[in-house]
KEKE-3310 file (N, C-alpha, C; in steps of 0.2 Angstrom, whole numbers, plus 5000, padded with zeros to 4 digits):
npx = (4884:4894:4904:4899:4897:4911:4916:4909:4914:4927:4925:4921:4919:4926:4917:4921:4926:4915:4908:4916:4913:4900:4901:4908:4900:4889:4896:4897:4885:4879:4874:4873:4871:4860:4850:4850:4842:4835:4828:4834:4847:4845:4840:4852:4860:4853:4854:4868:4869:4861:4868:4880:4875:4870:4882:4888:4879:4874:4872:4878:4871:4878:4874:4871:4884:4891:4886:4889:4903:4906:4907:4915:4920:4927:4919:4911:4902:4893:4886:4873:4869:4864:4868:4857:4847:4835:4832:4844:4853:4849:4851:4864:4874:4872:4874:4888:4892:4890:4897:4910:4911:4916:4931:4930:4922:4921:4917:4910:4905:4894:4888:4871:4866:4877:4880:4871:4869:4872:4862:4851:4851:4846:4833:4819:4804:4803:4808:4821:4826:4834:4844:4853:4860:4872:4877:4892:4901:4918:4928:4921:4914:4901:4884:4876:4866:4854:4850:4838:4828:4825:4824:4814:4803:4801:4798:4786:4778:4778:4772:4759:4754:4754:4744:4733:4732:4736:4748:4765:4768:4771:4767:4769:4783:4787:4782:4790:4803:4801:4799:4812:4820:4815:4818:4831:4841:4841:4832:4838:4850:4846:4840:4851:4860:4852:4852:4865:4866:4857:4861:4875:4876:4881:4877)
npy = (5066:5074:5065:5055:5063:5065:5053:5050:5060:5056:5045:5051:5057:5066:5077:5075:5062:5055:5056:5048:5036:5034:5033:5021:5012:5013:5007:4994:4990:4992:4999:5010:5007:4996:4990:4982:4982:4980:4991:5002:5001:5005:5018:5024:5024:5033:5045:5047:5053:5064:5072:5074:5083:5093:5098:5104:5114:5122:5137:5149:5164:5181:5189:5179:5173:5184:5185:5173:5173:5182:5174:5171:5161:5145:5131:5115:5105:5092:5078:5067:5053:5043:5034:5031:5040:5051:5064:5068:5068:5080:5089:5088:5092:5106:5110:5107:5117:5128:5127:5127:5140:5147:5147:5144:5134:5117:5102:5086:5069:5056:5039:5035:5022:5017:5024:5025:5029:5043:5047:5044:5055:5065:5065:5067:5072:5060:5051:5043:5053:5058:5069:5074:5088:5093:5106:5112:5120:5122:5125:5124:5113:5112:5109:5120:5121:5113:5105:5099:5085:5092:5108:5121:5125:5114:5104:5109:5106:5092:5090:5096:5087:5075:5077:5079:5067:5057:5049:5046:5045:5038:5048:5060:5059:5062:5074:5081:5080:5088:5100:5102:5103:5115:5124:5124:5123:5135:5137:5129:5135:5147:5144:5138:5149:5157:5150:5151:5164:5168:5160:5162:5176:5185:5193)
npz = (5199:5192:5191:5183:5171:5169:5166:5155:5146:5145:5136:5125:5108:5094:5082:5069:5070:5073:5061:5054:5060:5057:5043:5041:5047:5037:5026:5031:5033:5045:5062:5076:5093:5103:5096:5081:5070:5053:5049:5056:5052:5039:5042:5047:5035:5028:5036:5035:5023:5024:5034:5028:5018:5025:5031:5021:5017:5028:5036:5047:5054:5053:5063:5073:5074:5080:5092:5098:5098:5108:5119:5133:5142:5145:5138:5138:5126:5127:5119:5118:5107:5093:5078:5070:5073:5067:5070:5076:5064:5058:5068:5074:5064:5065:5078:5078:5069:5076:5087:5081:5079:5090:5099:5112:5114:5117:5108:5111:5107:5112:5113:5116:5121:5126:5137:5148:5161:5161:5152:5159:5167:5160:5154:5143:5147:5154:5144:5134:5124:5110:5099:5114:5121:5132:5142:5149:5161:5160:5170:5183:5181:5181:5175:5165:5156:5144:5129:5117:5112:5100:5091:5098:5090:5082:5091:5096:5085:5085:5097:5095:5085:5091:5101:5093:5085:5093:5093:5088:5071:5054:5045:5053:5055:5042:5040:5049:5044:5032:5038:5044:5033:5027:5037:5038:5048:5056:5067:5077:5078:5083:5095:5102:5103:5111:5123:5127:5128:5138:5150:5151:5150:5141:5131)
capx = (4883:4900:4908:4895:4899:4918:4917:4906:4918:4933:4923:4918:4923:4924:4912:4924:4927:4908:4907:4920:4910:4894:4902:4910:4893:4886:4900:4897:4877:4878:4871:4875:4866:4859:4846:4853:4837:4836:4826:4839:4853:4843:4840:4859:4862:4850:4857:4874:4868:4858:4873:4884:4872:4870:4888:4890:4875:4872:4875:4876:4871:4883:4872:4872:4891:4893:4884:4893:4910:4907:4908:4922:4921:4928:4913:4911:4896:4893:4880:4871:4866:4865:4868:4851:4842:4834:4833:4852:4856:4848:4853:4871:4878:4871:4878:4895:4894:4889:4903:4916:4911:4919:4937:4929:4917:4923:4912:4911:4899:4894:4882:4866:4866:4884:4880:4864:4869:4872:4856:4845:4851:4844:4828:4814:4797:4804:4810:4828:4826:4841:4850:4853:4866:4873:4882:4896:4907:4925:4931:4918:4911:4894:4880:4872:4860:4854:4846:4836:4831:4823:4822:4807:4797:4799:4795:4779:4775:4777:4767:4752:4752:4752:4738:4728:4732:4737:4754:4769:4766:4775:4766:4773:4790:4788:4781:4796:4808:4800:4801:4819:4823:4813:4821:4839:4845:4841:4829:4842:4855:4843:4839:4858:4862:4848:4854:4871:4865:4853:4865:4882:4875:4886:4874)
capy = (5069:5076:5059:5052:5067:5065:5046:5050:5064:5052:5041:5055:5057:5072:5077:5071:5055:5053:5055:5042:5030:5033:5031:5014:5008:5012:5003:4988:4988:4992:5005:5011:5006:4989:4987:4982:4980:4982:4998:5006:5001:5010:5025:5026:5026:5040:5050:5049:5057:5070:5075:5077:5088:5099:5100:5108:5119:5125:5144:5153:5171:5185:5191:5174:5173:5190:5184:5167:5175:5185:5169:5172:5156:5139:5127:5109:5103:5084:5076:5060:5052:5037:5036:5029:5045:5056:5071:5069:5069:5087:5094:5088:5097:5113:5110:5107:5123:5134:5126:5129:5148:5149:5143:5142:5128:5110:5097:5079:5065:5049:5035:5034:5015:5015:5029:5025:5033:5050:5048:5045:5062:5071:5062:5072:5069:5053:5046:5044:5056:5061:5070:5078:5092:5095:5112:5111:5125:5118:5127:5122:5106:5112:5109:5126:5121:5107:5106:5093:5083:5096:5115:5122:5125:5107:5101:5111:5103:5085:5090:5097:5082:5070:5079:5078:5060:5052:5045:5048:5041:5039:5055:5065:5059:5065:5082:5084:5080:5093:5106:5103:5105:5122:5128:5125:5123:5141:5137:5126:5140:5152:5141:5137:5156:5160:5147:5154:5171:5168:5157:5165:5183:5189:5197)
capz = (5192:5189:5190:5177:5166:5168:5163:5148:5143:5143:5131:5119:5101:5090:5077:5063:5072:5073:5054:5052:5063:5053:5036:5042:5048:5031:5022:5034:5034:5053:5065:5083:5098:5105:5091:5075:5065:5046:5048:5059:5048:5033:5044:5047:5028:5026:5040:5033:5017:5027:5038:5022:5014:5030:5033:5015:5016:5034:5037:5054:5052:5056:5070:5078:5076:5084:5099:5100:5098:5114:5124:5136:5146:5142:5140:5134:5124:5127:5116:5118:5101:5090:5071:5067:5075:5062:5073:5077:5058:5056:5073:5075:5060:5067:5084:5076:5066:5081:5091:5078:5079:5096:5101:5119:5115:5115:5107:5111:5106:5115:5111:5121:5124:5130:5142:5151:5168:5159:5148:5164:5171:5155:5151:5141:5148:5156:5139:5132:5118:5107:5102:5120:5122:5139:5142:5155:5162:5161:5176:5188:5179:5182:5170:5165:5151:5140:5123:5113:5106:5094:5093:5101:5085:5080:5097:5096:5079:5087:5103:5092:5081:5096:5104:5088:5083:5099:5093:5082:5065:5048:5043:5057:5053:5035:5041:5053:5039:5028:5042:5045:5026:5026:5042:5036:5054:5059:5074:5081:5079:5088:5102:5105:5105:5117:5129:5129:5130:5145:5155:5153:5151:5138:5126)
cpx = (4889:4904:4905:4897:4906:4919:4915:4911:4924:4932:4921:4923:4921:4919:4915:4925:4920:4906:4910:4916:4904:4895:4905:4904:4890:4889:4898:4889:4876:4875:4874:4870:4865:4854:4849:4848:4838:4834:4831:4845:4851:4843:4847:4862:4859:4853:4864:4874:4865:4864:4878:4882:4872:4877:4891:4886:4873:4876:4873:4877:4877:4881:4873:4880:4894:4892:4888:4900:4911:4907:4915:4924:4922:4922:4914:4904:4897:4886:4879:4867:4867:4865:4862:4846:4841:4834:4840:4855:4855:4851:4861:4875:4877:4875:4885:4897:4894:4896:4910:4917:4915:4925:4936:4924:4920:4917:4914:4905:4900:4888:4878:4866:4872:4884:4874:4864:4868:4865:4850:4845:4848:4838:4823:4807:4797:4807:4818:4829:4832:4840:4849:4860:4866:4878:4885:4901:4913:4928:4928:4915:4904:4890:4876:4867:4860:4849:4844:4830:4829:4823:4815:4802:4796:4796:4788:4775:4773:4771:4760:4750:4750:4745:4732:4727:4734:4744:4758:4768:4771:4774:4769:4780:4792:4787:4787:4802:4807:4801:4808:4822:4821:4817:4828:4843:4845:4837:4834:4848:4853:4842:4846:4861:4858:4850:4860:4870:4862:4858:4872:4881:4880:4884:4874)
cpy = (5070:5070:5055:5056:5066:5058:5046:5054:5060:5047:5045:5056:5064:5072:5073:5064:5051:5051:5049:5035:5028:5030:5023:5010:5007:5007:4995:4986:4987:4998:5005:5008:4998:4986:4988:4980:4983:4990:5003:5007:5006:5017:5028:5028:5033:5046:5052:5054:5064:5075:5078:5083:5094:5102:5105:5114:5124:5132:5146:5160:5175:5188:5186:5173:5178:5188:5178:5169:5179:5181:5170:5167:5149:5134:5120:5107:5095:5082:5069:5059:5045:5038:5035:5035:5050:5063:5073:5071:5077:5091:5094:5092:5104:5114:5111:5114:5129:5133:5128:5137:5151:5145:5141:5137:5122:5106:5090:5075:5058:5046:5034:5027:5013:5020:5030:5029:5040:5051:5049:5051:5067:5068:5068:5069:5062:5048:5048:5047:5059:5064:5075:5081:5094:5100:5112:5117:5121:5119:5124:5114:5106:5112:5116:5126:5114:5109:5100:5090:5087:5103:5116:5122:5118:5103:5102:5107:5096:5085:5091:5091:5076:5071:5078:5071:5055:5049:5047:5043:5042:5046:5060:5065:5063:5072:5085:5085:5086:5100:5107:5106:5113:5126:5129:5126:5130:5141:5134:5131:5145:5150:5140:5144:5158:5156:5150:5161:5172:5165:5160:5173:5187:5193:5204)
cpz = (5189:5187:5184:5171:5164:5164:5156:5144:5141:5137:5124:5113:5098:5085:5071:5064:5071:5066:5051:5054:5058:5046:5036:5043:5041:5026:5024:5035:5042:5055:5072:5087:5099:5099:5084:5069:5058:5045:5051:5055:5042:5035:5044:5040:5026:5029:5038:5027:5019:5030:5033:5019:5019:5031:5027:5015:5022:5034:5044:5052:5055:5062:5075:5079:5080:5091:5102:5102:5105:5120:5127:5142:5142:5144:5136:5133:5123:5124:5116:5111:5099:5082:5067:5068:5069:5064:5074:5070:5056:5061:5074:5071:5062:5074:5083:5073:5071:5085:5088:5077:5084:5098:5109:5120:5112:5114:5107:5111:5110:5113:5117:5125:5128:5136:5146:5157:5166:5156:5154:5168:5166:5151:5149:5142:5150:5150:5137:5125:5116:5101:5109:5121:5129:5139:5149:5155:5163:5168:5182:5187:5180:5176:5170:5160:5148:5134:5120:5116:5100:5096:5095:5096:5083:5085:5098:5091:5082:5093:5100:5088:5086:5099:5099:5086:5088:5099:5087:5077:5059:5045:5047:5056:5047:5036:5045:5048:5034:5032:5043:5038:5025:5031:5041:5043:5058:5066:5079:5083:5084:5095:5106:5108:5111:5123:5132:5132:5137:5151:5157:5152:5148:5132:5127)
residu = (UNK:UNK:UNK:UNK:UNK:UNK:UNK:UNK:UNK:UNK:UNK:UNK:UNK:UNK:UNK:UNK:UNK:UNK:UNK:UNK:UNK:UNK:UNK:UNK:UNK:UNK:UNK:UNK:UNK:UNK:UNK:UNK:UNK:UNK:UNK:UNK:UNK:UNK:UNK:UNK:UNK:UNK:UNK:UNK:UNK:UNK:UNK:UNK:UNK:UNK:UNK:UNK:UNK:UNK:UNK:UNK:UNK:UNK:UNK:UNK:UNK:UNK:UNK:UNK:UNK:UNK:UNK:UNK:UNK:UNK:UNK:UNK:UNK:UNK:UNK:UNK:UNK:UNK:UNK:UNK:UNK:UNK:UNK:UNK:UNK:UNK:UNK:UNK:UNK:UNK:UNK:UNK:UNK:UNK:UNK:UNK:UNK:UNK:UNK:UNK:UNK:UNK:UNK:UNK:UNK:UNK:UNK:UNK:UNK:UNK:UNK:UNK:UNK:UNK:UNK:UNK:UNK:UNK:UNK:UNK:UNK:UNK:UNK:UNK:UNK:UNK:UNK:UNK:UNK:UNK:UNK:UNK:UNK:UNK:UNK:UNK:UNK:UNK:UNK:UNK:UNK:UNK:UNK:UNK:UNK:UNK:UNK:UNK:UNK:UNK:UNK:UNK:UNK:UNK:UNK:UNK:UNK:UNK:UNK:UNK:UNK:UNK:UNK:UNK:UNK:UNK:UNK:UNK:UNK:UNK:UNK:UNK:UNK:UNK:UNK:UNK:UNK:UNK:UNK:UNK:UNK:UNK:UNK:UNK:UNK:UNK:UNK:UNK:UNK:UNK:UNK:UNK:UNK:UNK:UNK:UNK:UNK:UNK:UNK:UNK:UNK:UNK:UNK)
# end
C-alpha cells in the first residue's frame, strides 16, 4: 500500500495545475480518463465553470478554521479524480479551501484511470467512485482516513433515491446539483473537519 501511494504521489499535481489541465481540455474539446465520449467532454466544460464559481464563492467558517488550524502534524491529502466527474467539481474546490487553511496540509491530485492500483485500495461499495480523498500522515506514511465521493448528507440522498427508484437517473443527478448549490460546500467542510478532529484528536 505505501509503495502504491508513493508512486501515485510522485505523479500528483497541485490544485492550480489541475485547473490548468481542465481549462486546456475545455479549449481542446477533450476530457481526462479513458472514455473520451461527447457526453464526458460536455461534463468537463460544465465542471470547469462550476469550479470557477466555487473557487470565488466558497467560504470556510471561522469556527471550522479554528479547528483546522490546530492541526499540528504534517499530512498529505491525495485525491483521485477525473475532470468529467460532477461530484468532483463540487467537492474539489472545498477540499482545496480547507487544505489552504493549514500550512500542515499538502494537497495533491491524481487521475483515477491512470492510478488503478491506488483506486482499487479505496473502493466505495466495490465501485471506483470519485472523488476519493486519502489522508496520509507524512512522517509515518500511514493512511489515517479517507473521504468521498460525496459528503454524508449527499450520500444519503443518493442511497434514499436508489432504494426508492432502483438506479441513478437524470432526475437524481439534477437533485444532487440542486443540493450542492444550496449546501454551498458546508457539509463537505464539516465532514473533513470531523475526520481530522477524530483521527488526529486535536479538537
